[in-house]
Structure formats: structure tokens, C-alpha cells
C-alpha positions, 0 to 999 in steps of 0.5 A: 795518244788518246783522243780528247774526250772533252774540251773542258779543262780540268783545273786539278790536273793542270795544278798537278802538272804545274806543281810537278814541273815546279818540283822538278825545278826545285830538284834541279836547283837543289842538286846544284848545291851537292858538294862534288869532291875535286878528285871525282872522274866519274859521273859524280853525285849530281848526275842522278839528281839532275836526271830526275829533276830534268825528267820531272820538269819535262813530265810536268810540261808535257802533262800541262800541255796535254791538259791545255789541249783538252786531253784526258786519259780514258777511265777504266771500265772498273773505275768508279770515278766520275772524271767530271767531279770537282776536285775535293780541295778539303782532301787536298788541303788535309793531305798537304798539311799532313805532308808538311807536318810530317817534314816538320815532325821527323826530327822531333818525334822520329820518322816512324811516328811521323809516317804513322801520323801522315798515313792516318791523316791521308787515309782519313782525308781519302775517306777511311773510316776511323783513324786508329787502324790507319795509324797502326798500319802506318806505325807498323809500316814506318817501323819496318821501313825504318829498321830496313833503312837504318839497320840494313842500309845504313841510311840515317833516319831519325827514329825517336828515342824509344825506337832507337833504344829498342833497336839498339841491340841489332 
């Protein structure tokens, strides 16, 4: 364990810890809704969601406890970050809206395009110059990931009309 570098509490770190614990609670509650076949004599489909949810709650609780105690992780020598700088709430808001928009747009415009828009918005919020380059990078990564998941792993991700037509031959 590291020694506390200051007794000042960082509200951003505490918010992150609470949100992480809340995400874990959501995962635990949502895992309970997974249908279990009556003939299952193994761990079943709820085991890993319960495990991940439980570990997420415990991690969020421990992080919150450490923040409340005043602990802070030591910064790397090469890290160009001011640990005492206030949280950039504008960037946090843009990223939150980008994730919400991504979730709402997946079925409308397809997964790759929704990923590209989210990637571009997050890159812009974090200080990227321009938006076209991050959008194109996000689109390329989104298309590659979609092809791997849908075509190779048979995981259902909506691709949108154009992408599903173009990749229908393989």
C-alpha cells in the first residue's frame, strides 16, 4: 500500500469509485434475469456475470475507502498530469453523452458507425485536434471489430444496412 501523499480528497476519484460500485450492483441485479435451463448441472450462465458484478462492487468499495482515507496513487516520473488539477467536467459530460448516444444509435445506424461517432466524440473531448481523423480511425476499428465478432465469432452486432450488404458474401 502506498502512503497517502495528501489528505485532500479528490471528488472525481470518489465519483468514479461510487459509479464503479453502482455498475457492479447493476450487473448483479441484471444477472439475476438470465434464464437458466432446468437441465443445467454445471455452473450455469449466471456464474460469470455474478462473479464480474461481485468483483466490480468490491473493487468500487475498496477504491472509495482508499479515497476517503486520502490515499492517492503516486504519479509516474514521466506522467505529465497534475494530480491536484480539478476534474474537467465538460470532458466528462461529453464522454457520458457519447456513450449514451452510442447505446441509443447501435440499432439505428449500426455498431461500426455508432463506434466511430463515439470514438470521435471521446477523442475530441480529450483534446484531439480535428474530428475527421478520429472518426475514420473509429470507423476502421469498428468495422474490423464488427467483422471479427459477427463473421468469425457469430456474435450478433447490428451492422447497419450497408455494412451487412457489403459483408454478406463471406
